[in-house]
C-alpha positions as CSV (number, residue, x, y, z in Angstrom):
1,M,26.2,-16.2,-14.6
2,T,28.7,-14.4,-12.4
3,G,27.9,-11.3,-10.3
4,K,26.0,-8.8,-12.4
5,K,27.0,-10.1,-15.8
6,I,24.6,-11.9,-18.1
7,I,26.1,-14.7,-20.1
8,L,24.2,-15.1,-23.4
9,D,24.8,-18.4,-25.0
10,A,23.6,-19.5,-28.5
11,Q,20.5,-21.0,-27.1
12,T,19.6,-17.7,-25.3
13,F,20.3,-15.7,-28.5
14,K,18.1,-18.1,-30.4
15,A,15.3,-17.8,-27.9
16,L,15.5,-13.9,-28.0
17,S,15.6,-13.8,-31.8
18,V,11.8,-14.0,-32.1
19,E,9.6,-11.0,-31.3
20,T,6.8,-13.1,-29.8
21,R,9.2,-14.6,-27.2
22,L,10.3,-11.1,-26.2
23,Q,6.6,-10.1,-25.8
24,I,6.1,-13.2,-23.6
25,L,9.1,-12.2,-21.5
26,K,7.7,-8.7,-21.1
27,E,4.3,-10.0,-20.1
28,L,5.8,-12.3,-17.5
29,S,7.8,-9.4,-16.1
30,T,4.6,-8.0,-14.6
31,K,3.4,-11.3,-12.9
32,P,3.4,-15.1,-13.3
33,Q,0.8,-16.1,-15.8
34,T,-0.8,-19.2,-17.3
35,L,-0.5,-20.3,-20.9
36,T,-4.2,-19.2,-21.4
37,E,-3.5,-15.7,-19.9
38,L,-0.5,-15.2,-22.1
39,A,-2.5,-16.3,-25.2
40,T,-5.3,-13.9,-24.4
41,S,-3.1,-10.9,-23.6
42,L,-0.9,-11.5,-26.8
43,E,-3.9,-12.4,-28.9
44,L,-2.2,-15.6,-30.1
45,N,-3.3,-19.3,-30.3
46,P,-2.4,-21.2,-27.1
47,S,-0.5,-23.8,-29.1
48,T,1.7,-21.1,-30.5
49,I,2.4,-19.7,-27.0
50,K,3.2,-23.2,-25.8
51,E,5.9,-23.7,-28.5
52,H,7.5,-20.4,-27.7
53,L,7.4,-21.1,-23.9
54,E,9.2,-24.4,-24.6
55,K,12.1,-22.5,-26.3
56,L,12.2,-20.0,-23.4
57,L,12.2,-22.9,-20.9
58,E,15.1,-24.6,-22.8
59,A,17.0,-21.3,-22.7
60,E,16.3,-21.0,-18.9
61,L,14.6,-17.7,-19.3
62,V,11.3,-18.9,-18.0
63,S,10.3,-21.5,-15.4
64,I,7.1,-23.3,-14.4
65,E,6.0,-22.6,-10.9
66,D,5.1,-25.6,-8.8
67,T,1.6,-25.1,-7.4
68,T,-1.0,-27.4,-6.0
69,R,-3.5,-26.0,-8.5
70,K,-4.2,-27.6,-11.8
71,W,-2.9,-24.6,-13.8
72,K,0.8,-24.2,-14.7
73,F,2.1,-20.7,-14.0
74,Y,5.0,-19.5,-16.0
75,S,7.4,-16.9,-14.6
76,L,10.8,-15.3,-15.4
77,T,13.9,-16.9,-14.0
78,R,16.7,-14.6,-12.7
79,K,18.3,-14.8,-16.1
80,G,15.1,-13.7,-17.7
81,E,14.6,-10.9,-15.3
82,K,18.1,-9.6,-15.9
83,I,17.4,-9.5,-19.6
84,I,14.0,-7.8,-19.4
85,Q,14.8,-5.5,-16.4
86,P,18.6,-5.0,-16.3
87,E,19.5,-3.7,-12.9
88,E,17.1,-0.8,-12.5
89,V,18.9,0.1,-9.2
90,N,22.1,0.8,-11.2
91,V,20.3,3.0,-13.6
92,L,18.7,5.0,-10.7
93,F,22.0,5.3,-9.0
94,A,23.7,6.5,-12.1
95,F,20.9,9.1,-12.8
96,S,21.0,10.3,-9.1
97,F,24.8,10.6,-9.2
98,S,24.7,12.5,-12.5
99,L,22.1,14.9,-11.2
100,L,24.0,15.6,-8.0
101,S,27.3,16.1,-9.9
102,T,25.6,18.5,-12.3
103,L,24.1,20.5,-9.4
104,T,27.4,20.6,-7.6
105,L,29.3,21.8,-10.7
106,G,26.6,24.4,-11.3
107,A,26.9,25.7,-7.8
108,V,30.7,25.9,-8.1
109,W,30.5,27.6,-11.5
110,L,27.9,30.1,-10.1
111,R,30.1,30.8,-7.1
112,E,33.1,31.5,-9.3
113,R,31.1,33.8,-11.5
114,L,29.7,35.8,-8.5
115,A,33.0,36.1,-6.6
116,P,34.3,39.1,-8.6
117,V,31.0,40.9,-8.2
118,E,31.0,40.2,-4.5
119,E,34.6,41.6,-4.2
120,E,33.5,44.7,-6.1
121,I,30.4,45.3,-4.1
122,Q,32.0,44.8,-0.7
123,P,33.8,48.2,-0.4
124,F,30.6,49.9,-1.6
125,M,28.6,48.1,1.1
126,V,31.1,49.1,3.8
127,R,31.0,52.7,2.8
128,V,27.1,52.8,2.7
129,A,27.0,51.1,6.1
130,S,29.3,53.6,7.7
131,E,27.4,56.5,6.2
132,A,24.2,54.9,7.5
133,D,25.7,54.7,11.0
134,Q,26.6,58.5,10.8
135,V,23.1,59.4,9.6
136,A,21.5,57.3,12.3
137,S,23.7,58.8,15.0
138,E,22.9,62.4,13.9
139,A,19.2,61.6,13.7
140,L,19.2,60.1,17.2
141,H,20.9,63.1,18.7
142,A,18.6,65.6,16.8
143,T,15.4,64.5,18.4
144,S,14.7,61.8,20.9
145,T,10.9,61.7,20.6
146,I,10.8,60.4,17.1
147,V,13.9,58.1,17.3
148,P,12.1,54.8,16.8
149,T,10.3,56.1,13.7
150,I,13.4,57.7,12.1
151,T,15.5,54.7,12.9
152,L,13.0,52.4,11.2
153,I,12.8,54.7,8.2
154,L,16.6,54.9,8.0
155,I,17.1,51.2,8.2
156,I,14.5,50.5,5.5
157,S,15.9,53.2,3.2
158,I,19.5,52.1,3.8
159,T,18.5,48.5,3.1
160,L,16.7,49.5,0.0
161,T,19.7,51.7,-1.1
162,I,22.1,48.8,-0.5
163,L,19.9,46.4,-2.5
164,A,19.4,48.9,-5.3
165,G,23.1,49.6,-5.5
166,S,24.0,46.0,-5.5
167,Y,21.4,45.2,-8.2
168,L,22.6,48.1,-10.4
169,L,26.3,47.1,-9.9
170,Y,25.4,43.5,-10.8
171,K,23.4,44.6,-13.9
172,K,26.3,46.9,-14.9
173,R,28.7,44.0,-14.5
174,K,26.6,41.7,-16.7
């Protein structure tokens, strides 16, 4: 094996050609297990599991862990792991990159779609703002006792007018 490539020789293909062996590999991908544990989880005779494990050992997809205990634990080799769990990190990276690219393109597309609306609304907003300044100035000069109240009311009404005008212009544009 070189780098991230998996080299599948005839022996590996032969080992993977039986469904039971694939099930054994999937079981071992969760944790190392004994022959008895595999036989129990797959509901097969231990002698059948033993035969399949020998083929997987020959193909170097499974190894026997050296332990001081009397049980033999079987686990996946790096080759076996790459076949059962092929580079999950690469899949996650590809998914993340695709999502980020889609969001970026969506933002660019939305910005391009809204640019003409923004250019059309801008003169309207400038005109409304200057009229609001005139109205606010006249109101301040008219009476100085109710200035804070009138100013607040004018700011709220101007803001609502600008928002309503912008919304109507946007809907008209659609």
